[in-house]
N, C-alpha and C positions, 0 to 999 in steps of 0.2 A: 239601694236596701241598706240592712243592718250590718252595723261593724262586727263583721264575725269574732272579732278579736274579744269583743265583750258578752260573746253569746255562748260558746261553747269548746271543748277543750279539740284539740286534734283529734285524739281517738275517737269520740263521739260524733265529730263532723263526717269520719271516714266510714263508721256504721253508719250512720243515716244516709250516708250518700246510696249506700249498698241496697240497703234493707228499703221495704216498703211499709214497713209495718203493720199489715192486716193480713189475714190470713185467708183468704180466700184469692183463688189462681183465676177467677174470670167474673166477669159481671152477675149479679145477681138481681131480677125484677121482683119486688116482694107484694104481689097480688093487689096493686093501690086500687082505692077506692076511686071509681071515677077518674082514673089516670093520677090523681094525686097533681091535678094544674098547677104551675107556678102562680102564684095569685099577687097583685099588688096590696096586701096586707100592712105594710111598715109605711110609717108617716114619719114626721119631724122629729128630731131630736129633741127630746126633753130636758137632758141632763148628761153631762161628761164629770166623772170622775178626776182627782188630782192625779193625774198619770203618772207625777212622779212617785206618789205613794204607792200606786197601783202595780207600776211594774219595777219597783225596786226590788233589790233580795229581799227574799220569801222568808221570814225566821219559823223557828220551830220546826224543822223538817229534819229528818234521817239524812237527805244527801240534799245540796246546795243547790238553791233555785235561783240563780244568778239575775240579775237585772238587765235589763238591756236597754238601747238608745231608741227610744218608740218615736223619738222626732223623724228617724230616719225611713219611717216606712208611711204609707198613706191614712192618715188618720180615719179613712173609713173601716178600716179593719181594727182599730182600737175598740175599745167594751164601750157602750155607751146605753142609755136609756131610751127608747124611742116610743113614738106613738105607735100604739098595735091594733089595726082594724079587722084582724081576724075573730073567730066567734069560737077559738080553742078555748078549753078551760085554762085556769090558772094552773101553772103547775107542768104545761107543755111544752114540748121542745121540738121547734120547727126547725129544720134544714134546707137552705134554698142554695143548692150548689150552683147555680147560675150567678148570683150576686155575691158566692162564696160570702154566706151568713148564717150564723145559728142565732135563732131567738129561744130567750126562755121566757115565758108568757109569767109575768110577775102579779098581777091584777087585773081586771077589766079596764082595755084601753092603754094597757102598759107592758113594755117586755123589755129586758135587756137582750142587747145585741152584740154578738160577738163575730170577730174574723176567724175562717177558717182556712184549712187546706181539705180540698177533697178529691174524689177519685179521677184519675188521669184519663184519657181516652183509653175506652175499652173494658175501663173498670168503674164506672157509674153506675147508681143503680136508684132507684125511688120504690118509697111505696110505706107501709107503716111498722112499727116494731116498738117493744120494752125494753128499758134496761131491766135486766135480771139479776146481774152483779155488778158490784163494784168494787176496785181494788187498788189502795196507796202502793205507789213504786212499784208495778207489777214487772214479772218476768216476761219477756216475750220469745214465744216460740213459734219459728214459723212451719207450716203445714211442709210436707214432703215437695208438693209441687213448687211451691216457691223457690225450695232450694235446688229442686231440678231446674226451675226457669232461670234462677241465678248462683249458679254452683261458685262462685265468688265468695259468696257469703260464709261457706262453710267452715273456712278458717277464722272466721270470727265468735262461731258458736263455742258454747262451753255446757257443762252438765248443768241442770238445773231441776228442780223436783218436778215439773212437768215434762222434761226432755231437754234435748238438744235446743240452747237459745242464747238468749242475753239475759242476764240476772237485771232485777229490777235495780235501777239507779241511773246514774249519770250518763252512762251510754246505751240505755233502753231506749229503743224507736218508742215506746210509748210512752214516755217520760214521767211526769209525777203523777198522773194520776191515768185510771181507764175506766170507762163505764161499758159493759159488754151487751150488744144487741140481741134478742131473742126476736122470736114470733111473736104477734099479739097472743097473746094466751099464753106465754113461755115455753109454747111447746117445743123450739129447738134453735139452737143458736146460730145466729146467721153467718158468724164470723167478723164479723165487721165490729168495729168499737168508736167509741168519743175517746180521746185521748190525748195526752201531751204530746211535748215533739221537743228532739234536741235540735233541730232546726227551725226556730221560729221566723226566719226569712221567709220560709215559704207557705206562711199564711197568705192566703189570698190567690192560690194557685190551684190547678189541676196537678196534684203530685202524689197522690196515695194512689192503693191496690182498693178504695173503696172505702176506707177509715174515713172520719172527720179528725183531723187533728187543731191542735189549740195551743195556743200560748201557754207555757205553764201555769203561770198566774192565773190565765181565764179558764183554764180546765180545775183549777183548785177550786175557783169561785163558783164555776157551775156546779163542780162535785156537792159541795157542801148545800145546795138547793134542789138537785135531783136526786131524789129518792128511788130505790128499787121499787118497779111497776112502773115508774115515769112514761109516758106513752110519748114516742117520736116518730116523728112525720117527717119523711124525707121526700120534696118536691121534684117533680120532673124538668 
């Protein structure tokens, strides 16, 4: 696994271990079309970037996005361009919790694939959604139900504009960026996010309360490509 000395400070590690980073207290299934079955739509790798550059310190941010030792994780969790056999239009996000991958369709026959962390047992979900809001370095405010379930986090919370939580920055479980998932058509907030993380060593595992977590460098990359109203499909 990753060398934590190069990943995060002790404070961020402690908060990340205590907080699940999402706002749903239990599993939610979002009326999928035909069950949204897992499909074999990903083919061979077409291209890999220069990981020394991709996962280096990220410049121009209000808070530091630190480099991490990408050679210490399974290369299947690293960003790459892959052959895409699905029929979804360009600009669609597909999350496959079983394989711990997120795909962003770039053009017909091609997608960018990222490794992700997904919901742990009892917090998985599947269905269709859309991105209705995007935030840089967002505050994280846990719901009452999560605080009741994990009372030890109370001591880690402070006042934010949205209530008691963790202010956006290096200690926030939402990392450098967050994209907020709403029901198709934007009717209501599902409580799930696609977001960065203070614990990139958890990528490739079932770890969250239903959110999709990404390495900070990867969420920044996706954030610049996925616009508001981007369609999101989470497979069963």
